[in-house]
C-alpha positions as CSV (number, residue, x, y, z in Angstrom):
1,M,61.6,45.7,36.1
2,R,58.2,45.1,37.8
3,K,59.7,42.3,39.9
4,V,62.6,44.5,40.9
5,L,60.2,47.2,42.1
6,Q,58.4,44.7,44.1
7,K,61.5,43.5,45.8
8,L,62.4,47.1,46.6
9,G,58.9,47.6,48.0
10,K,58.0,50.3,45.6
11,A,55.1,48.4,44.0
12,D,52.4,46.2,45.7
13,E,52.6,42.5,45.2
14,T,49.8,40.0,45.5
15,K,50.6,37.7,48.5
16,D,49.2,34.3,49.0
17,E,50.7,32.7,52.2
18,Q,48.8,29.5,51.8
19,F,50.2,28.9,48.3
20,E,53.7,29.9,49.5
21,Q,53.5,27.2,52.2
22,C,52.6,24.7,49.4
23,V,55.6,25.7,47.5
24,Q,57.8,25.3,50.6
25,N,56.4,21.8,51.2
26,F,56.9,21.0,47.4
27,N,60.6,22.0,47.6
28,K,61.0,20.0,50.8
29,Q,59.4,16.9,49.3
30,L,61.5,17.3,46.2
31,T,64.7,17.5,48.3
32,E,63.7,14.5,50.4
33,G,62.9,12.5,47.2
34,T,66.0,13.4,45.5
35,R,68.1,12.3,48.4
36,L,66.1,9.0,48.7
37,Q,66.7,8.3,45.0
38,K,70.4,9.0,45.5
39,D,70.7,6.8,48.5
40,L,68.7,4.0,46.8
41,R,71.1,4.0,43.9
42,T,74.0,3.9,46.3
43,Y,72.3,0.9,48.1
44,L,71.9,-0.9,44.6
45,A,75.4,-0.3,43.8
46,S,76.5,-1.9,47.0
47,V,74.2,-4.9,46.4
48,K,75.9,-5.3,43.0
49,A,79.3,-5.0,44.6
50,M,78.4,-7.6,47.2
51,H,77.1,-9.8,44.4
52,E,80.4,-9.7,42.6
53,A,82.4,-10.3,45.8
54,S,80.3,-13.3,46.7
55,K,80.6,-14.6,43.1
56,K,84.4,-14.3,43.3
57,L,84.5,-16.1,46.7
58,N,82.4,-19.0,45.3
59,E,84.5,-19.2,42.2
60,C,87.5,-19.6,44.5
61,L,85.7,-22.3,46.5
62,Q,85.0,-24.2,43.3
63,E,88.6,-24.0,42.1
64,V,90.0,-25.3,45.4
65,Y,87.3,-28.0,45.7
66,E,89.1,-31.0,44.3
67,P,87.2,-33.4,42.0
68,D,87.6,-36.5,44.1
69,W,86.2,-34.7,47.3
70,P,82.6,-35.7,48.2
71,G,79.9,-33.0,47.7
72,R,81.7,-31.2,44.7
73,D,78.6,-31.2,42.6
74,E,76.4,-30.0,45.4
75,A,78.9,-27.2,46.1
76,N,78.8,-26.1,42.5
77,K,75.1,-26.1,42.5
78,I,74.9,-24.0,45.5
79,A,77.3,-21.6,44.1
80,E,75.1,-21.2,41.0
81,N,71.9,-20.7,43.1
82,N,73.9,-18.1,45.1
83,D,74.7,-16.2,41.9
84,L,71.0,-16.5,40.8
85,L,69.8,-15.3,44.1
86,W,71.8,-12.1,44.1
87,M,70.8,-11.2,40.5
88,D,67.2,-11.8,41.4
89,Y,67.4,-9.6,44.5
90,H,69.0,-6.8,42.5
91,Q,66.5,-6.9,39.7
92,K,63.6,-6.9,42.1
93,L,65.0,-3.9,43.8
94,V,65.3,-2.1,40.6
95,D,61.7,-3.0,39.5
96,Q,59.9,-2.5,42.8
97,A,61.8,0.4,44.3
98,L,64.1,2.2,41.9
99,L,61.7,2.5,39.0
100,T,58.9,3.4,41.2
101,M,61.1,6.1,42.7
102,D,62.0,7.4,39.3
103,T,58.2,7.5,38.4
104,Y,57.5,9.5,41.5
105,L,60.2,12.0,41.0
106,G,59.2,12.2,37.3
107,Q,56.3,14.5,38.1
108,F,58.3,17.1,39.9
109,P,60.0,18.9,36.9
110,D,56.8,19.8,35.2
111,I,55.1,21.2,38.4
112,K,58.3,23.1,39.3
113,S,58.2,24.7,35.8
114,R,54.5,25.6,36.2
115,I,55.2,27.1,39.7
116,A,57.8,29.4,38.1
117,K,55.6,30.2,35.3
118,R,52.7,31.1,37.8
119,G,55.2,33.4,39.4
120,R,55.8,35.2,36.2
121,K,52.1,35.4,35.4
122,L,51.5,36.9,38.9
123,V,54.1,39.6,38.1
124,D,52.2,40.4,34.9
125,Y,48.9,40.5,36.7
126,D,50.1,42.8,39.5
127,S,51.7,45.0,36.7
128,A,48.4,45.2,34.8
129,R,46.4,45.9,38.0
130,H,48.8,48.6,39.1
131,H,48.7,50.2,35.8
132,Y,44.9,50.1,35.7
133,E,44.5,51.5,39.2
134,S,47.0,54.2,38.5
135,L,44.9,55.4,35.5
136,Q,41.7,55.3,37.7
137,T,43.0,57.1,40.7
138,A,45.1,59.7,38.7
139,K,42.3,60.6,36.3
140,K,42.3,64.4,36.9
141,K,46.2,64.5,37.1
142,D,46.4,62.7,33.7
143,E,43.9,65.0,32.2
144,V,45.9,68.1,33.2
145,K,49.1,66.7,31.9
146,I,47.5,65.9,28.5
147,A,45.6,69.1,28.4
148,K,48.4,71.4,28.9
149,P,50.0,71.0,25.5
150,V,46.6,71.1,23.8
151,S,45.7,74.3,25.5
152,L,48.3,76.1,23.3
153,L,46.5,74.7,20.2
154,E,43.2,75.7,21.7
155,K,44.3,79.4,21.9
156,A,45.3,79.4,18.2
157,A,42.4,77.2,17.0
158,P,39.0,78.5,15.9
159,Q,36.1,78.2,18.3
160,W,34.4,75.3,16.3
161,C,37.8,73.3,16.7
162,Q,38.1,73.5,20.4
163,G,35.2,71.2,21.0
164,K,36.8,68.5,18.7
165,L,40.0,68.7,20.5
166,Q,38.4,68.3,23.9
167,A,36.4,65.3,22.5
168,H,39.6,63.8,21.1
169,L,41.3,64.2,24.5
170,V,38.4,62.5,26.3
171,A,38.4,59.7,23.7
172,Q,42.2,59.1,24.0
173,T,41.9,58.9,27.9
174,N,39.1,56.5,27.7
175,L,41.0,54.3,25.2
176,L,43.9,54.0,27.5
177,R,41.7,53.0,30.4
178,N,39.9,50.5,28.2
179,Q,43.1,48.9,27.0
180,A,44.4,48.8,30.5
181,E,41.2,47.1,31.7
182,E,41.4,44.5,28.9
183,E,45.0,43.7,29.8
184,L,44.1,43.4,33.5
185,V,41.2,41.0,32.7
186,K,43.4,38.9,30.4
187,A,46.3,38.8,32.9
188,Q,44.0,37.9,35.7
189,K,42.4,35.1,33.8
190,V,45.7,33.5,32.8
191,F,47.0,33.8,36.4
192,E,43.9,32.5,38.1
193,E,43.7,29.4,35.8
194,M,47.4,28.4,36.7
195,N,46.8,29.3,40.3
196,V,43.6,27.1,40.7
197,D,45.3,24.1,39.1
198,L,48.3,24.3,41.4
199,Q,46.3,25.0,44.5
200,E,44.7,21.6,43.9
201,E,47.8,19.6,42.8
202,L,50.3,20.8,45.4
203,P,48.4,19.7,48.5
204,S,47.6,16.4,46.9
205,L,51.2,15.8,45.9
206,W,52.3,16.7,49.4
207,N,49.9,14.2,51.0
208,S,50.9,11.4,48.6
209,R,54.4,11.3,50.1
210,V,53.3,9.2,53.1
211,G,52.0,6.4,51.0
212,F,55.0,6.5,48.7
213,Y,57.5,6.3,51.5
214,V,55.7,3.4,53.2
215,N,55.4,1.4,50.0
216,T,59.0,2.0,49.1
217,F,60.5,1.0,52.4
218,Q,58.1,-1.9,52.7
219,S,59.2,-3.3,49.3
220,I,62.8,-2.9,50.2
221,A,62.4,-4.5,53.7
222,G,60.3,-7.4,52.2
223,L,62.8,-8.1,49.5
224,E,65.8,-8.0,51.9
225,E,64.0,-10.3,54.3
226,N,63.2,-12.9,51.6
227,F,66.7,-12.6,50.2
228,H,68.4,-13.3,53.6
229,K,66.0,-16.3,54.2
230,E,66.9,-17.8,50.9
231,M,70.6,-17.1,51.4
232,S,70.5,-18.6,54.8
233,K,69.2,-21.9,53.3
234,L,72.0,-21.9,50.7
235,N,74.6,-21.3,53.5
236,Q,73.1,-24.0,55.6
237,N,73.4,-26.4,52.6
238,L,76.9,-25.4,51.9
239,N,77.8,-25.9,55.6
240,D,76.3,-29.4,55.5
241,V,78.4,-30.2,52.4
242,L,81.6,-29.0,54.1
243,V,80.8,-30.9,57.4
244,S,80.5,-34.1,55.3
245,L,83.9,-33.3,53.7
246,E,85.4,-32.8,57.1
247,K,84.1,-36.1,58.4
248,Q,85.7,-38.0,55.5
249,H,89.0,-36.1,55.9
250,G,88.9,-35.6,59.6
251,S,92.5,-36.7,60.2
252,N,93.7,-33.9,57.9
253,T,91.7,-31.1,59.7
254,F,93.6,-27.8,59.9
255,T,93.8,-26.5,63.4
256,V,94.1,-22.6,63.7
257,K,96.6,-21.7,66.3
258,A,96.8,-18.3,68.0
259,Q,99.5,-15.9,66.7
260,P,102.2,-14.8,69.3
């Protein structure tokens, strides 16, 4: 109910523009990280698909490579190394990029939950503050409201009783104010403890994104570069084997003719 009144502008709400900016940065960072994780998984799925396609292609080469042709063993070995290279590339991407990505995003759910909890505690704090302030500013008005029903009793009560009734009225009013003050102090303490922690963590998390993005894409780029270097060597070795085969069976070379 308190939150609804705040939205309608009928109750004051504590504003912290700096913290709100931190929350906006947090949400932006979470959105970017989630997208990066999704695209990285898509990239890994593509690597796996290319691995399977390459494996099938090499298996086909091994089947058509006749036993009496030179270089058969070398071609088989190249196919095995090709398969191992793809497997190693995929695993290193998982270890050095995807798992790091998962660890990075793993800290967001807890902080997101604490941000929401801080919002609820802020509502409690504003409610307690508003209640306490209303008792303070409406002191005379509250006393009149409470005194009116008592005044009827005062007329019928003996003179010695009227003082006790007035004392009871004052004591009751003071008790309400004391309770409101205790609730305010408690709500303020809970809110400020959560607020201080998040005020420190959110900027730190926001600043960490630069180093994380750099490390992630450097790892991917380095692994991909090394993979293509090793794959280039295997392709060169396979080409050498096929050139040797062509030399020994040069008279049977198939010539590709243009289609009409």
